[in-house]
Structure formats: structure tokens, C-alpha cells
ZALUM-11255 format. One record per residue (C-alpha): residue number from 0; residue in three letters; x, y, z. Coordinates in steps of 0.001 Angstrom, whole numbers, always signed. Each point is the difference from the previous one (the first is absolute). Example, Ala and Ser with C-alpha at 12.3 -4.5 7.8 and 13.67 -1.06 7.14 Angstrom:
! residues 2
<rec num="0" residuo="Ala" c1="+12300" c2="-4500" c3="+7800"/>
<rec num="1" residuo="Ser" c1="+1370" c2="+3440" c3="-660"/>
! end
This chain:
! residues 147
<rec num="0" residuo="Met" c1="-282" c2="-76551" c3="+154086"/>
<rec num="1" residuo="Leu" c1="+2119" c2="-2253" c3="-2142"/>
<rec num="2" residuo="Lys" c1="+1683" c2="-2491" c3="+1569"/>
<rec num="3" residuo="Ile" c1="+3237" c2="-1610" c3="-1625"/>
<rec num="4" residuo="Lys" c1="+1928" c2="-2765" c3="+1302"/>
<rec num="5" residuo="Pro" c1="+3491" c2="+1034" c3="+1066"/>
<rec num="6" residuo="Met" c1="+2316" c2="-2002" c3="-3106"/>
<rec num="7" residuo="Leu" c1="+3290" c2="-754" c3="+1854"/>
<rec num="8" residuo="Ile" c1="+2884" c2="+731" c3="-2220"/>
<rec num="9" residuo="Glu" c1="+3478" c2="-1535" c3="-340"/>
<rec num="10" residuo="Asp" c1="+2837" c2="+1488" c3="+2360"/>
<rec num="11" residuo="Glu" c1="+2580" c2="+1417" c3="-2733"/>
<rec num="12" residuo="Leu" c1="-3015" c2="+1780" c3="-1734"/>
<rec num="13" residuo="Tyr" c1="-1214" c2="+1474" c3="+3083"/>
<rec num="14" residuo="His" c1="+3472" c2="+1167" c3="+1041"/>
<rec num="15" residuo="Lys" c1="+274" c2="+1617" c3="-3246"/>
<rec num="16" residuo="Ile" c1="-3245" c2="+1400" c3="-2"/>
<rec num="17" residuo="Arg" c1="+1443" c2="+1396" c3="+3683"/>
<rec num="18" residuo="Glu" c1="+2958" c2="+1768" c3="-1582"/>
<rec num="19" residuo="Val" c1="-2103" c2="+2462" c3="-2247"/>
<rec num="20" residuo="Leu" c1="-3373" c2="+411" c3="+1844"/>
<rec num="21" residuo="Pro" c1="-1088" c2="+479" c3="+3846"/>
<rec num="22" residuo="Thr" c1="-1719" c2="-2609" c3="+1763"/>
<rec num="23" residuo="Val" c1="-3116" c2="+1338" c3="+2238"/>
<rec num="24" residuo="Cys" c1="-321" c2="-1235" c3="+3381"/>
<rec num="25" residuo="Val" c1="-1979" c2="+200" c3="+2983"/>
<rec num="26" residuo="Asp" c1="+1921" c2="+367" c3="+3338"/>
<rec num="27" residuo="Leu" c1="-1717" c2="-988" c3="+3337"/>
<rec num="28" residuo="Leu" c1="+274" c2="+2638" c3="+2810"/>
<rec num="29" residuo="Val" c1="-1434" c2="-2533" c3="+2414"/>
<rec num="30" residuo="Thr" c1="-624" c2="+1634" c3="+3601"/>
<rec num="31" residuo="Asn" c1="-1371" c2="-1739" c3="+2988"/>
<rec num="32" residuo="Glu" c1="-1774" c2="+996" c3="+3377"/>
<rec num="33" residuo="Gln" c1="+3008" c2="+1135" c3="+1666"/>
<rec num="34" residuo="Gly" c1="+825" c2="+2314" c3="-2715"/>
<rec num="35" residuo="Glu" c1="+2883" c2="-1792" c3="-1485"/>
<rec num="36" residuo="Tyr" c1="+795" c2="-721" c3="-3693"/>
<rec num="37" residuo="Leu" c1="+1487" c2="-2989" c3="-1666"/>
<rec num="38" residuo="Leu" c1="+3048" c2="-556" c3="-2078"/>
<rec num="39" residuo="Ala" c1="+1310" c2="-2881" c3="-1520"/>
<rec num="40" residuo="Lys" c1="+3581" c2="-593" c3="-892"/>
<rec num="41" residuo="Arg" c1="+141" c2="-1019" c3="-3557"/>
<rec num="42" residuo="Thr" c1="+1679" c2="-3086" c3="-1371"/>
<rec num="43" residuo="Glu" c1="-261" c2="+845" c3="-4012"/>
<rec num="44" residuo="Lys" c1="+1265" c2="+2885" c3="-1883"/>
<rec num="45" residuo="Pro" c1="-1004" c2="+3160" c3="-401"/>
<rec num="46" residuo="Ala" c1="+1191" c2="+995" c3="+3527"/>
<rec num="47" residuo="Gln" c1="+1003" c2="-3200" c3="+1281"/>
<rec num="48" residuo="Gly" c1="+920" c2="-357" c3="+3626"/>
<rec num="49" residuo="Ser" c1="-1596" c2="+3217" c3="+417"/>
<rec num="50" residuo="Trp" c1="-3294" c2="+636" c3="+2286"/>
<rec num="51" residuo="Trp" c1="-2981" c2="+716" c3="-1946"/>
<rec num="52" residuo="Phe" c1="-3461" c2="-8" c3="-60"/>
<rec num="53" residuo="Pro" c1="-1519" c2="-3191" c3="-1224"/>
<rec num="54" residuo="Gly" c1="-1688" c2="+290" c3="-3258"/>
<rec num="55" residuo="Gly" c1="+1015" c2="-722" c3="-3461"/>
<rec num="56" residuo="Arg" c1="-1507" c2="+427" c3="-3719"/>
<rec num="57" residuo="Ile" c1="-2998" c2="+619" c3="-1623"/>
<rec num="58" residuo="Arg" c1="-1525" c2="-2579" c3="-2395"/>
<rec num="59" residuo="Lys" c1="-1907" c2="+869" c3="-3172"/>
<rec num="60" residuo="Gly" c1="-3375" c2="-64" c3="+560"/>
<rec num="61" residuo="Glu" c1="+330" c2="+439" c3="+3715"/>
<rec num="62" residuo="Thr" c1="-1017" c2="+3438" c3="+2488"/>
<rec num="63" residuo="Trp" c1="+2478" c2="+1473" c3="+2351"/>
<rec num="64" residuo="Gln" c1="-2684" c2="-1189" c3="+2518"/>
<rec num="65" residuo="Glu" c1="-4" c2="-3524" c3="-1399"/>
<rec num="66" residuo="Cys" c1="+4151" c2="+232" c3="+336"/>
<rec num="67" residuo="Ala" c1="-367" c2="+1114" c3="+3144"/>
<rec num="68" residuo="Lys" c1="-2153" c2="-2613" c3="+1364"/>
<rec num="69" residuo="Arg" c1="+2118" c2="-2782" c3="-1987"/>
<rec num="70" residuo="Lys" c1="+3653" c2="+960" c3="+1496"/>
<rec num="71" residuo="Gly" c1="-1493" c2="-50" c3="+3323"/>
<rec num="72" residuo="Arg" c1="-1063" c2="-3544" c3="-520"/>
<rec num="73" residuo="Glu" c1="+3160" c2="-755" c3="-1852"/>
<rec num="74" residuo="Glu" c1="+2696" c2="+1595" c3="+1908"/>
<rec num="75" residuo="Leu" c1="-1789" c2="-234" c3="+3554"/>
<rec num="76" residuo="Gly" c1="-2516" c2="-2885" c3="-330"/>
<rec num="77" residuo="Ile" c1="-2817" c2="+2258" c3="+1513"/>
<rec num="78" residuo="Asp" c1="-2894" c2="+1955" c3="-1586"/>
<rec num="79" residuo="Leu" c1="+657" c2="+3255" c3="+1022"/>
<rec num="80" residuo="Pro" c1="-2816" c2="+3190" c3="-343"/>
<rec num="81" residuo="Ile" c1="+1453" c2="+2429" c3="-2287"/>
<rec num="82" residuo="Gly" c1="-71" c2="+3667" c3="+425"/>
<rec num="83" residuo="Asn" c1="+824" c2="+2996" c3="-2121"/>
<rec num="84" residuo="Leu" c1="+2932" c2="+766" c3="-2169"/>
<rec num="85" residuo="Ile" c1="+2657" c2="+1811" c3="+1983"/>
<rec num="86" residuo="Ser" c1="+2568" c2="+1225" c3="-2420"/>
<rec num="87" residuo="Val" c1="+1227" c2="-910" c3="-3723"/>
<rec num="88" residuo="Glu" c1="+3635" c2="-477" c3="+351"/>
<rec num="89" residuo="Asn" c1="+3099" c2="-857" c3="-3245"/>
<rec num="90" residuo="Tyr" c1="+2089" c2="-2170" c3="+889"/>
<rec num="91" residuo="Phe" c1="+3487" c2="-298" c3="-2339"/>
<rec num="92" residuo="Ala" c1="+1631" c2="-3290" c3="+1584"/>
<rec num="93" residuo="Asp" c1="+3823" c2="+710" c3="+743"/>
<rec num="94" residuo="Asp" c1="+574" c2="-3853" c3="-853"/>
<rec num="95" residuo="Ala" c1="-1709" c2="-681" c3="-2599"/>
<rec num="96" residuo="Asp" c1="-964" c2="+2178" c3="-3581"/>
<rec num="97" residuo="Trp" c1="-3955" c2="+110" c3="+1320"/>
<rec num="98" residuo="His" c1="-1951" c2="+2633" c3="+337"/>
<rec num="99" residuo="Thr" c1="-3344" c2="-208" c3="+2409"/>
<rec num="100" residuo="Val" c1="-3212" c2="+2005" c3="+529"/>
<rec num="101" residuo="Asn" c1="-1126" c2="-794" c3="+3462"/>
<rec num="102" residuo="Leu" c1="-3735" c2="+416" c3="+914"/>
<rec num="103" residuo="Val" c1="+84" c2="-95" c3="+4087"/>
<rec num="104" residuo="Val" c1="-2967" c2="-1123" c3="+1810"/>
<rec num="105" residuo="His" c1="-1069" c2="+4" c3="+3808"/>
<rec num="106" residuo="Ala" c1="-836" c2="-3201" c3="+1099"/>
<rec num="107" residuo="Tyr" c1="-1132" c2="-1178" c3="+3343"/>
<rec num="108" residuo="Phe" c1="+1485" c2="-2836" c3="+1922"/>
<rec num="109" residuo="Ser" c1="-2080" c2="-1279" c3="+2709"/>
<rec num="110" residuo="His" c1="+1090" c2="-4224" c3="+79"/>
<rec num="111" residuo="Arg" c1="+2548" c2="-1389" c3="+1906"/>
<rec num="112" residuo="Leu" c1="+2181" c2="-1665" c3="-2228"/>
<rec num="113" residuo="Ile" c1="+1596" c2="+888" c3="-3418"/>
<rec num="114" residuo="Glu" c1="+970" c2="-2822" c3="-2304"/>
<rec num="115" residuo="Leu" c1="+3777" c2="+251" c3="-1505"/>
<rec num="116" residuo="Asp" c1="+468" c2="-115" c3="-3671"/>
<rec num="117" residuo="Asp" c1="+2597" c2="-423" c3="-2049"/>
<rec num="118" residuo="Thr" c1="+736" c2="+3426" c3="-1087"/>
<rec num="119" residuo="His" c1="+587" c2="+962" c3="+3428"/>
<rec num="120" residuo="Glu" c1="+2411" c2="-1149" c3="+2413"/>
<rec num="121" residuo="Glu" c1="-1678" c2="+1868" c3="+3221"/>
<rec num="122" residuo="Phe" c1="-2771" c2="+2230" c3="+1167"/>
<rec num="123" residuo="Arg" c1="+533" c2="+2263" c3="+2520"/>
<rec num="124" residuo="Trp" c1="-2634" c2="+2652" c3="+2010"/>
<rec num="125" residuo="Val" c1="+1583" c2="+3669" c3="-235"/>
<rec num="126" residuo="Ser" c1="-1934" c2="+3190" c3="+2085"/>
<rec num="127" residuo="His" c1="+2456" c2="+2652" c3="-1880"/>
<rec num="128" residuo="Ile" c1="+1563" c2="+674" c3="-2823"/>
<rec num="129" residuo="Glu" c1="+3683" c2="-1146" c3="+209"/>
<rec num="130" residuo="Lys" c1="+2906" c2="+2449" c3="-1596"/>
<rec num="131" residuo="Asp" c1="+867" c2="-3076" c3="-2497"/>
<rec num="132" residuo="Leu" c1="-3039" c2="-596" c3="-1964"/>
<rec num="133" residuo="His" c1="-138" c2="+466" c3="-3309"/>
<rec num="134" residuo="Lys" c1="-1776" c2="+3365" c3="-1018"/>
<rec num="135" residuo="Cys" c1="-2919" c2="-1927" c3="-1937"/>
<rec num="136" residuo="Val" c1="-1087" c2="-1636" c3="+3774"/>
<rec num="137" residuo="Lys" c1="+561" c2="+3851" c3="+1729"/>
<rec num="138" residuo="Asn" c1="-1646" c2="+1674" c3="-2090"/>
<rec num="139" residuo="Pro" c1="-3449" c2="-2038" c3="+420"/>
<rec num="140" residuo="Leu" c1="+670" c2="+66" c3="+3887"/>
<rec num="141" residuo="Thr" c1="+563" c2="+3718" c3="+337"/>
<rec num="142" residuo="Ile" c1="-3150" c2="+205" c3="-2081"/>
<rec num="143" residuo="Tyr" c1="-1913" c2="-2897" c3="+2235"/>
<rec num="144" residuo="Gly" c1="+1134" c2="+2249" c3="+3116"/>
<rec num="145" residuo="Ile" c1="+2417" c2="-2199" c3="+1410"/>
<rec num="146" residuo="Lys" c1="+3370" c2="+1839" c3="+1289"/>
! end
């Protein structure tokens, strides 16, 4: 497979692109030995202040599997075993004129610590589906079998 080196573009151009095209992202449905899943409180738009899965956009030339591994390292500070694709969600941001297509992927957590990155205010482990979560979080949890 041809590998393309990711090229970063200026923020202003990126925001213009996001106004007219959806962004493809990978979200990590991370579970642990206790059957809990991980939620992250977002510090940035879209969904700023909401509890969501860790994750982010796929770079050009990157597979969704590679993105999932990278996001585990960048956002959680750990290498995670990446599992299967759980669902594909369309997210239309309420707080920005953005549309993302989120590939929700299972990842298994067997570490003791998570390193907090600057895109999340805090993390927490949850054992059930909370009623105030966004449908793009609830749907994959339901498909995965969490009640």
C-alpha cells in the first residue's frame, strides 16, 4: 500500500473545508476487564463539554486501524489492542457547522493509567448507558451489548 505522509493545513483552510465536507473520524469504544467503557469529556468543538468516546479524524493515507492505534497513543497515552468496527455514526454538530462520519471501533484496555491529553478535561469508566449521552455514543454501546 502506498503510504502518504500527512500534510497539515492551516486552521483557516481546514475550517472552510469542514463547512462544506464531512470529516471521517475514528471513535474508540474502549472497554476494560470489569465490562465498563471509557468516556472522555471534550474540551474542543464539536461537542465541547460533552461526554464522548476518545478519537479523532483519519489522516490522508491512514487506514482506520492505524488511526485507531494513533488515537489511543495520542489521547490516552497507551497502545491499545484494536478490535472490530462496531458502527458508523453520522454526527451533525449543534455547536459548529460540522458533519462527521464516525467509525466506532472496539479497543480493549488492560493498563493501569491513562495520560490526560489537552482535548479532554477528564475521563471516567461507566458500566451502563447514561440517558444524557448523545445518540452517536448510545447507539454503538447498544450494538456492543451494554445496557
